[in-house]
KOLDREN-903722 format. One line per 5 residues: number of its first residue (from 1); their letters; for each residue x, y, z of N, C-alpha, C, O. Coordinates in steps of 0.1 Angstrom, whole numbers, plus 5000, padded with zeros to 4 digits. Layout:
<pts>
NUM> A> X Y Z X Y Z X Y Z X Y Z; ...
</pts>
This chain:
<pts>
1> MQFKF> 4751 7901 5374 4743 7904 5386 4748 7898 5398 4752 7886 5398; 4748 7905 5409 4753 7900 5422 4741 7895 5430 4731 7903 5432; 4742 7883 5436 4732 7878 5445 4737 7878 5459 4748 7873 5462; 4729 7884 5468 4732 7882 5482 4723 7870 5487 4711 7871 5487; 4730 7860 5491 4723 7848 5495 4725 7844 5510 4734 7849 5516
6> YKYQG> 4715 7836 5515 4716 7831 5528 4714 7816 5528 4707 7811 5520; 4722 7809 5536 4721 7794 5536 4715 7790 5549 4719 7794 5560; 4704 7782 5548 4698 7776 5560 4696 7761 5558 4697 7756 5547; 4695 7754 5569 4692 7740 5569 4683 7736 5580 4682 7741 5591; 4674 7726 5576 4665 7719 5586 4667 7705 5586 4664 7698 5576
11> TGNDF> 4674 7699 5596 4678 7685 5597 4685 7681 5585 4683 7670 5579; 4695 7689 5580 4703 7685 5569 4698 7688 5556 4705 7686 5546; 4685 7691 5555 4678 7695 5542 4682 7710 5540 4677 7719 5548; 4691 7713 5531 4697 7726 5530 4692 7735 5518 4689 7729 5508; 4692 7748 5521 4685 7757 5511 4693 7770 5509 4699 7775 5519
16> VILDN> 4693 7775 5497 4698 7788 5494 4685 7797 5494 4675 7794 5488; 4686 7808 5502 4675 7817 5503 4678 7831 5498 4689 7836 5501; 4669 7837 5490 4671 7851 5486 4659 7859 5491 4648 7855 5490; 4663 7871 5496 4653 7880 5501 4647 7888 5489 4654 7897 5484; 4635 7885 5485 4630 7891 5472 4619 7900 5475 4610 7903 5467
21> RTEIY> 4618 7906 5487 4607 7915 5491 4608 7928 5482 4597 7935 5481; 4619 7932 5476 4620 7943 5467 4619 7938 5452 4620 7946 5443; 4617 7925 5450 4615 7919 5437 4628 7919 5429 4627 7918 5416; 4639 7921 5435 4652 7922 5428 4655 7909 5421 4662 7909 5411; 4651 7897 5427 4654 7884 5421 4643 7878 5414 4643 7866 5411
26> SGITP> 4632 7885 5411 4620 7879 5404 4623 7874 5391 4616 7865 5386; 4634 7878 5384 4638 7873 5371 4647 7862 5371 4653 7859 5361; 4649 7856 5382 4659 7845 5383 4655 7833 5374 4643 7830 5373; 4664 7827 5367 4662 7817 5357 4664 7803 5363 4671 7802 5372; 4658 7793 5356 4661 7779 5361 4676 7776 5360 4681 7769 5369
31> QQVKQ> 4683 7781 5351 4698 7778 5350 4705 7785 5361 4714 7779 5367; 4701 7797 5365 4707 7803 5377 4704 7796 5390 4713 7794 5398; 4692 7791 5391 4688 7783 5403 4697 7771 5404 4703 7767 5414; 4698 7764 5392 4706 7751 5392 4720 7754 5395 4726 7746 5402; 4726 7765 5390 4740 7768 5393 4742 7771 5407 4752 7767 5413
36> LCDRR> 4733 7779 5413 4734 7783 5427 4733 7770 5436 4740 7770 5447; 4725 7761 5433 4723 7749 5441 4734 7738 5438 4735 7728 5446; 4742 7740 5428 4752 7730 5425 4763 7729 5436 4768 7740 5440; 4766 7717 5441 4775 7715 5452 4790 7716 5448 4798 7717 5457; 4793 7716 5436 4807 7717 5431 4810 7730 5425 4821 7736 5427
41> FGIGG> 4800 7736 5417 4803 7748 5410 4794 7760 5415 4795 7771 5409; 4787 7758 5426 4779 7769 5431 4779 7769 5446 4790 7766 5452; 4769 7773 5452 4768 7774 5467 4765 7760 5473 4771 7756 5482; 4755 7754 5467 4751 7740 5471 4739 7741 5479 4737 7748 5489; 4729 7732 5476 4716 7732 5483 4707 7722 5477 4708 7719 5465
46> DGLML> 4698 7717 5485 4687 7708 5480 4676 7716 5472 4668 7710 5465; 4676 7729 5474 4667 7738 5468 4670 7752 5470 4679 7756 5478; 4662 7761 5464 4663 7776 5465 4650 7781 5468 4640 7777 5462; 4649 7791 5477 4636 7798 5480 4637 7813 5479 4648 7819 5481; 4626 7819 5475 4625 7834 5475 4615 7837 5486 4604 7832 5487
51> LNLAD> 4619 7847 5494 4610 7854 5503 4603 7866 5496 4610 7876 5494; 4590 7864 5493 4583 7875 5486 4573 7881 5495 4568 7875 5505; 4569 7893 5492 4557 7900 5498 4544 7894 5493 4544 7889 5481; 4534 7894 5501 4521 7889 5497 4510 7896 5504 4510 7897 5516; 4500 7901 5497 4489 7907 5503 4481 7897 5511 4478 7886 5507
56> GHDFE> 4478 7902 5524 4470 7893 5532 4478 7883 5540 4472 7875 5548; 4491 7882 5538 4499 7873 5545 4512 7880 5549 4515 7890 5544; 4520 7873 5558 4532 7879 5562 4543 7878 5550 4551 7887 5549; 4542 7868 5542 4551 7866 5531 4546 7855 5522 4537 7848 5525; 4552 7854 5510 4550 7843 5501 4563 7835 5499 4574 7841 5499
61> MTYYN> 4561 7822 5498 4572 7813 5496 4572 7808 5482 4562 7802 5478; 4583 7810 5475 4585 7804 5462 4596 7794 5463 4607 7798 5466; 4594 7782 5459 4604 7771 5461 4608 7765 5447 4600 7762 5439; 4621 7764 5446 4627 7757 5434 4635 7745 5438 4643 7746 5448; 4634 7734 5431 4642 7723 5433 4657 7726 5428 4659 7735 5421
66> ADGNE> 4666 7717 5432 4680 7719 5428 4682 7718 5413 4692 7722 5408; 4672 7712 5406 4673 7710 5391 4669 7723 5384 4670 7724 5372; 4665 7734 5392 4661 7746 5386 4647 7749 5384 4643 7760 5381; 4639 7738 5385 4624 7740 5383 4616 7743 5395 4619 7739 5406; 4606 7752 5394 4598 7755 5405 4590 7743 5409 4586 7735 5400
71> SSMCG> 4589 7741 5422 4584 7728 5427 4572 7729 5436 4567 7740 5438; 4567 7718 5441 4556 7718 5450 4561 7721 5464 4573 7725 5466; 4553 7720 5474 4556 7724 5488 4568 7717 5493 4570 7705 5491; 4576 7724 5501 4587 7718 5508 4586 7721 5523 4586 7733 5527; 4583 7711 5531 4581 7713 5545 4593 7719 5553 4591 7729 5560
76> NGGRC> 4604 7713 5551 4616 7718 5558 4620 7732 5553 4625 7740 5560; 4618 7734 5540 4620 7747 5534 4611 7758 5540 4615 7769 5543; 4598 7754 5542 4589 7763 5548 4593 7767 5562 4592 7779 5566; 4598 7757 5570 4602 7760 5584 4615 7769 5583 4616 7778 5591; 4624 7767 5574 4636 7775 5573 4633 7789 5568 4639 7799 5573
81> LVQFA> 4622 7791 5560 4619 7804 5555 4612 7812 5566 4614 7824 5567; 4605 7805 5575 4600 7812 5587 4611 7817 5596 4610 7829 5600; 4621 7809 5598 4632 7813 5606 4640 7825 5599 4644 7834 5606; 4641 7824 5586 4648 7834 5579 4640 7848 5580 4646 7858 5582; 4627 7847 5579 4618 7859 5580 4620 7865 5594 4621 7878 5595
86> FDRGM> 4621 7857 5604 4623 7862 5618 4637 7869 5619 4638 7879 5624; 4647 7862 5613 4661 7867 5614 4662 7880 5606 4671 7888 5609; 4654 7882 5596 4654 7894 5587 4646 7905 5593 4644 7916 5586; 4641 7904 5605 4634 7915 5612 4619 7913 5613 4612 7922 5619; 4613 7903 5606 4599 7900 5607 4596 7892 5620 4592 7880 5619
91> KKKQY> 4598 7898 5631 4597 7891 5644 4583 7890 5649 4577 7900 5653; 4577 7878 5649 4563 7876 5653 4563 7863 5660 4572 7854 5660; 4552 7861 5668 4550 7848 5675 4542 7838 5665 4544 7826 5666; 4534 7844 5657 4526 7836 5648 4528 7841 5633 4528 7853 5631; 4529 7832 5624 4531 7836 5610 4520 7830 5601 4515 7819 5604
96> SFIAI> 4517 7838 5591 4508 7833 5580 4515 7836 5567 4518 7847 5564; 4517 7825 5559 4523 7827 5546 4516 7819 5536 4509 7809 5539; 4519 7822 5523 4512 7815 5512 4523 7808 5504 4534 7813 5501; 4521 7795 5500 4530 7787 5492 4522 7782 5480 4510 7784 5479; 4528 7774 5472 4522 7769 5460 4510 7760 5463 4501 7758 5455
101> DGPHE> 4510 7753 5475 4498 7745 5479 4488 7752 5487 4479 7745 5492; 4489 7765 5489 4479 7772 5497 4485 7779 5509 4497 7780 5510; 4477 7784 5518 4481 7791 5530 4487 7781 5541 4483 7770 5542; 4496 7787 5549 4502 7779 5560 4503 7788 5572 4504 7801 5571; 4503 7782 5584 4506 7789 5596 4519 7784 5602 4523 7772 5599
106> ASFQE> 4525 7792 5610 4538 7787 5617 4540 7795 5629 4535 7806 5631; 4548 7789 5638 4551 7795 5651 4564 7789 5656 4569 7779 5651; 4569 7794 5667 4581 7789 5673 4577 7782 5686 4569 7787 5694; 4584 7770 5689 4582 7763 5701 4592 7768 5711 4602 7775 5708; 4590 7764 5724 4599 7768 5735 4613 7763 5733 4622 7769 5737
111> NGWVR> 4614 7752 5726 4628 7746 5724 4635 7752 5711 4646 7748 5708; 4628 7762 5705 4634 7769 5694 4630 7763 5680 4633 7768 5670; 4623 7751 5681 4619 7745 5668 4608 7753 5662 4601 7761 5668; 4607 7752 5648 4597 7759 5641 4585 7749 5638 4588 7737 5634; 4573 7753 5641 4561 7744 5640 4553 7750 5628 4548 7761 5628
116> LKMKD> 4552 7741 5618 4546 7745 5605 4533 7737 5602 4533 7725 5603; 4522 7744 5600 4510 7737 5597 4509 7733 5582 4512 7741 5573; 4506 7720 5580 4506 7715 5566 4492 7713 5562 4482 7715 5569; 4490 7710 5549 4477 7709 5543 4470 7696 5548 4477 7686 5552; 4457 7696 5549 4449 7684 5553 4451 7673 5543 4454 7675 5531
121> VDVIN> 4450 7661 5548 4451 7649 5539 4438 7640 5541 4434 7637 5552; 4431 7638 5529 4419 7630 5530 4419 7618 5520 4409 7610 5519; 4430 7617 5512 4431 7606 5503 4444 7598 5505 4455 7604 5503; 4444 7586 5508 4456 7577 5509 4453 7564 5501 4443 7557 5504; 4461 7561 5491 4460 7549 5484 4470 7539 5490 4482 7541 5489
126> NEGNV> 4464 7528 5495 4472 7518 5502 4472 7505 5493 4462 7500 5489; 4484 7500 5492 4486 7487 5485 4497 7479 5492 4509 7480 5490; 4492 7470 5501 4501 7462 5509 4509 7471 5519 4504 7478 5527; 4523 7471 5518 4531 7479 5526 4535 7492 5520 4545 7499 5524; 4527 7496 5510 4530 7509 5503 4518 7518 5503 4507 7513 5502
131> SILDT> 4520 7531 5506 4510 7541 5506 4514 7552 5497 4525 7556 5496; 4504 7558 5490 4506 7569 5481 4497 7581 5486 4485 7579 5488; 4503 7592 5489 4495 7604 5494 4502 7617 5491 4514 7617 5487; 4495 7628 5492 4500 7641 5489 4499 7649 5502 4488 7651 5507; 4511 7654 5506 4511 7663 5518 4516 7677 5514 4523 7684 5522
136> GSPHY> 4513 7681 5502 4518 7693 5496 4527 7690 5485 4529 7698 5476; 4533 7678 5485 4541 7672 5475 4537 7657 5474 4533 7652 5485; 4538 7651 5463 4533 7637 5462 4544 7627 5468 4556 7629 5466; 4539 7617 5475 4549 7608 5482 4545 7594 5481 4533 7590 5482; 4555 7586 5479 4554 7571 5479 4560 7567 5492 4572 7570 5495
141> VKIVE> 4553 7559 5501 4558 7555 5514 4558 7540 5514 4548 7533 5512; 4570 7534 5517 4571 7520 5517 4577 7516 5531 4587 7521 5535; 4570 7507 5538 4575 7502 5551 4586 7491 5548 4583 7482 5540; 4597 7492 5555 4608 7482 5554 4612 7477 5567 4609 7483 5578; 4620 7467 5567 4625 7461 5580 4637 7468 5586 4637 7470 5598
146> DVKLL> 4646 7472 5578 4658 7478 5583 4663 7489 5573 4669 7487 5563; 4659 7502 5576 4661 7513 5567 4676 7516 5566 4680 7522 5555; 4684 7513 5576 4698 7516 5575 4705 7509 5564 4715 7514 5558; 4701 7496 5562 4708 7488 5552 4703 7490 5538 4709 7484 5529; 4693 7498 5536 4687 7500 5523 4696 7509 5514 4701 7519 5518
151> DVFSE> 4697 7505 5501 4703 7514 5491 4692 7523 5486 4685 7520 5476; 4690 7534 5493 4679 7544 5490 4680 7550 5476 4670 7552 5470; 4692 7553 5472 4694 7559 5459 4689 7550 5448 4681 7554 5440; 4694 7537 5448 4691 7528 5437 4676 7524 5438 4669 7524 5428; 4671 7521 5450 4657 7516 5451 4647 7528 5449 4637 7526 5443
156> GKKIR> 4651 7540 5454 4642 7551 5452 4642 7556 5437 4631 7559 5432; 4653 7555 5431 4654 7559 5416 4645 7550 5408 4639 7554 5398; 4645 7537 5411 4637 7527 5403 4623 7531 5404 4616 7530 5394; 4618 7535 5416 4604 7538 5417 4601 7551 5411 4591 7553 5404; 4609 7561 5414 4606 7575 5408 4606 7575 5393 4598 7583 5387
161> YNDVY> 4614 7566 5387 4615 7566 5372 4607 7554 5366 4610 7551 5354; 4599 7547 5373 4592 7536 5367 4581 7542 5358 4579 7554 5357; 4574 7533 5351 4564 7537 5341 4553 7546 5347 4547 7554 5340; 4550 7544 5359 4539 7551 5366 4542 7565 5369 4534 7574 5367; 4554 7567 5374 4558 7580 5380 4568 7588 5372 4571 7600 5375
166> KEKGI> 4574 7583 5362 4585 7589 5355 4582 7603 5349 4590 7612 5349; 4570 7605 5344 4566 7617 5338 4565 7629 5348 4572 7639 5346; 4558 7627 5359 4556 7638 5368 4565 7636 5380 4568 7646 5387; 4570 7624 5383 4579 7622 5394 4572 7620 5407 4560 7625 5408; 4578 7614 5417 4573 7613 5430 4584 7611 5440 4595 7606 5436
171> NVNFV> 4582 7616 5452 4592 7614 5462 4591 7601 5469 4579 7596 5471; 4601 7594 5471 4601 7580 5476 4607 7579 5490 4618 7582 5492; 4598 7574 5499 4602 7573 5513 4602 7559 5518 4594 7551 5514; 4612 7555 5526 4613 7542 5532 4613 7544 5547 4621 7552 5552; 4604 7537 5553 4601 7540 5568 4602 7527 5575 4596 7516 5571
176> EKQKD> 4609 7527 5586 4610 7516 5596 4603 7519 5609 4606 7530 5615; 4594 7511 5613 4587 7512 5626 4596 7508 5637 4600 7496 5637; 4600 7517 5646 4608 7514 5657 4599 7515 5670 4588 7518 5669; 4605 7512 5681 4598 7511 5694 4590 7523 5697 4578 7523 5699; 4596 7535 5697 4589 7547 5701 4590 7558 5690 4587 7570 5693
181> KLAVR> 4594 7554 5678 4595 7564 5667 4595 7558 5654 4595 7545 5653; 4596 7566 5643 4598 7561 5630 4612 7565 5625 4617 7576 5628; 4619 7557 5617 4631 7560 5610 4628 7561 5596 4623 7552 5590; 4632 7573 5589 4628 7575 5576 4640 7580 5567 4648 7588 5572; 4641 7575 5555 4650 7580 5545 4643 7582 5532 4633 7575 5529
186> TYERG> 4647 7593 5525 4639 7597 5513 4648 7600 5501 4658 7606 5502; 4643 7595 5490 4648 7599 5477 4639 7610 5471 4627 7608 5470; 4645 7622 5468 4636 7633 5464 4637 7636 5449 4648 7637 5444; 4626 7637 5443 4625 7641 5429 4630 7656 5428 4629 7664 5438; 4636 7660 5417 4641 7673 5416 4655 7675 5421 4663 7683 5416
191> VEEET> 4658 7668 5432 4672 7667 5437 4678 7654 5430 4690 7654 5427; 4670 7644 5428 4674 7631 5422 4685 7625 5430 4695 7619 5425; 4684 7625 5443 4693 7619 5453 4686 7617 5466 4674 7621 5468; 4692 7609 5475 4687 7608 5488 4691 7621 5495 4702 7626 5494; 4681 7628 5502 4684 7639 5510 4685 7635 5525 4680 7625 5529
196> FSCGT> 4691 7644 5533 4693 7641 5547 4679 7641 5554 4678 7635 5565; 4669 7648 5548 4656 7649 5555 4647 7654 5545 4651 7661 5535; 4634 7651 5546 4623 7657 5537 4611 7659 5546 4605 7650 5552; 4607 7672 5547 4596 7676 5556 4583 7670 5552 4575 7664 5560; 4579 7672 5539 4566 7666 5535 4567 7651 5535 4557 7644 5536
201> GVTAC> 4579 7646 5533 4581 7631 5533 4579 7625 5547 4571 7615 5548; 4584 7631 5558 4582 7625 5571 4567 7627 5575 4562 7619 5582; 4561 7638 5570 4547 7640 5573 4539 7629 5566 4530 7624 5573; 4542 7626 5554 4535 7615 5547 4537 7602 5554 4528 7594 5556; 4549 7599 5559 4552 7587 5566 4544 7586 5579 4539 7575 5583
206> AIAVS> 4544 7597 5587 4537 7597 5599 4522 7594 5597 4516 7586 5605; 4516 7599 5587 4502 7597 5584 4500 7583 5578 4490 7576 5582; 4509 7578 5570 4507 7565 5564 4507 7554 5574 4500 7544 5572; 4515 7555 5584 4516 7545 5594 4511 7549 5608 4515 7545 5618; 4501 7558 5607 4495 7564 5619 4488 7553 5627 4483 7543 5622
211> PAING> 4486 7555 5640 4478 7546 5649 4464 7544 5643 4459 7553 5637; 4458 7533 5646 4445 7529 5641 4434 7538 5648 4424 7540 5642; 4436 7542 5660 4426 7549 5668 4425 7564 5663 4435 7570 5660; 4413 7569 5664 4411 7583 5661 4416 7592 5673 4418 7587 5684; 4418 7604 5670 4422 7614 5680 4435 7621 5676 4439 7621 5665
216> HHRID> 4441 7628 5686 4453 7636 5684 4465 7627 5686 4466 7619 5696; 4475 7628 5677 4487 7620 5678 4499 7628 5675 4499 7638 5669; 4510 7624 5681 4523 7629 5678 4533 7618 5675 4534 7608 5683; 4539 7619 5664 4549 7608 5659 4563 7614 5659 4565 7624 5652; 4572 7609 5666 4586 7613 5666 4593 7605 5654 4591 7593 5652
221> ISTPG> 4602 7612 5647 4608 7607 5635 4623 7610 5635 4627 7621 5637; 4631 7600 5632 4645 7603 5630 4648 7601 5615 4643 7593 5608; 4657 7610 5610 4662 7610 5597 4677 7611 5597 4683 7613 5608; 4684 7609 5586 4698 7610 5586 4703 7623 5591 4715 7625 5595; 4695 7634 5589 4699 7647 5593 4695 7652 5607 4698 7662 5611
226> GDLAV> 4687 7643 5614 4682 7647 5627 4668 7644 5630 4662 7636 5622; 4663 7649 5641 4650 7645 5646 4639 7655 5642 4641 7667 5642; 4627 7650 5639 4615 7658 5636 4603 7652 5644 4604 7641 5649; 4592 7659 5644 4580 7654 5649 4568 7658 5641 4568 7669 5635; 4558 7650 5640 4546 7653 5632 4534 7651 5642 4532 7641 5648
231> EFKKQ> 4526 7662 5643 4514 7661 5651 4502 7662 5642 4502 7669 5631; 4491 7655 5645 4479 7656 5637 4467 7651 5644 4468 7644 5654; 4455 7654 5639 4443 7648 5644 4438 7638 5633 4437 7642 5621; 4434 7626 5637 4429 7616 5628 4414 7614 5631 4411 7612 5643; 4406 7614 5621 4392 7610 5622 4389 7601 5610 4386 7606 5599
236> DHLFT> 4390 7588 5613 4388 7578 5602 4399 7580 5591 4411 7578 5594; 4395 7584 5579 4404 7586 5568 4408 7601 5566 4414 7604 5556; 4404 7609 5575 4407 7624 5574 4417 7628 5584 4416 7625 5596; 4428 7635 5579 4438 7639 5588 4439 7655 5587 4440 7660 5576; 4437 7661 5598 4436 7676 5599 4446 7680 5610 4451 7673 5618
241> NIWLC> 4447 7694 5611 4455 7700 5621 4469 7693 5621 4475 7690 5632; 4475 7692 5609 4488 7685 5608 4499 7696 5609 4499 7706 5603; 4509 7693 5618 4520 7702 5621 4533 7695 5620 4535 7684 5626; 4542 7700 5612 4556 7695 5611 4565 7703 5620 4565 7716 5619; 4572 7697 5629 4579 7704 5639 4594 7700 5639 4597 7688 5638
246> GPATF> 4603 7709 5639 4617 7706 5639 4626 7719 5638 4621 7730 5638; 4639 7717 5639 4648 7728 5639 4650 7734 5625 4648 7728 5615; 4653 7747 5625 4657 7754 5613 4668 7763 5616 4667 7772 5625; 4680 7762 5609 4692 7768 5614 4699 7776 5603 4701 7771 5592; 4703 7788 5607 4711 7796 5598 4725 7790 5597 4731 7786 5607
251> VFVGH> 4731 7790 5585 4744 7784 5582 4754 7795 5579 4764 7797 5586; 4752 7803 5568 4761 7814 5565 4754 7823 5555 4744 7820 5549; 4760 7835 5553 4756 7844 5543 4767 7848 5534 4779 7848 5538; 4764 7852 5521 4775 7856 5512 4770 7862 5500 4758 7865 5499; 4779 7865 5491 4775 7872 5478 4781 7863 5467 4792 7857 5468
256> VDFL> 4774 7862 5455 4779 7855 5444 4776 7863 5431 4765 7869 5431; 4785 7864 5422 4783 7871 5409 4780 7862 5398 4785 7851 5397; 4770 7866 5389 4767 7859 5377 4771 7868 5365 4768 7880 5366; 4778 7863 5355 4782 7871 5344 4770 7873 5335 4771 7879 5324
</pts>
């Protein structure tokens, strides 16, 4: 079978995308996903997405981790899929799509960034400098002094595979508070590596270290792959109107054959 694929990236978080509106790729297997995402023997990517049709929405997003398994929500992936839909002729100012964690809205900003609405957050478990929360995917957020010096792979892997999280897994984020922004690095489950950026991860970090005062906030965030921003409304322990904002860029298109 021949696959026509598209490669997109959002702040270095890169994805293989298949246009599945005719359902030609609906039978894709975990092994095929894993092979396509392999950086040595395939195309290479942190994950793979299908653009599907969906009643009542502009499209449906199906997301697979690089290990081949269907996964929870991917924020940067969602932004890239919106850009992909636009590039494939679905040209709109406002988008509505459905993902594994429910409905999402999206739009384009004047600077070309994609603005994606994330799920509300009302539960955060705090233990010292660590917060556990779900922003469409489960996240462990730890505040550190100097994120650049951290061995994210080793430290993240220890947490992801400890007795508490090894069965279901968790994404592990290390965040440094800087003068006017946050610096974030993330170890992602399913990729089992540090990625250049994680959309649901930076969203979790922005909420976990949010200002104490209620109201509307915007947090600028730097990752190894580039800059993002998270906007939200805080009312005590409830976070609503959460928007993940950042670039989503086409890389290349090609064909690959599977025997």
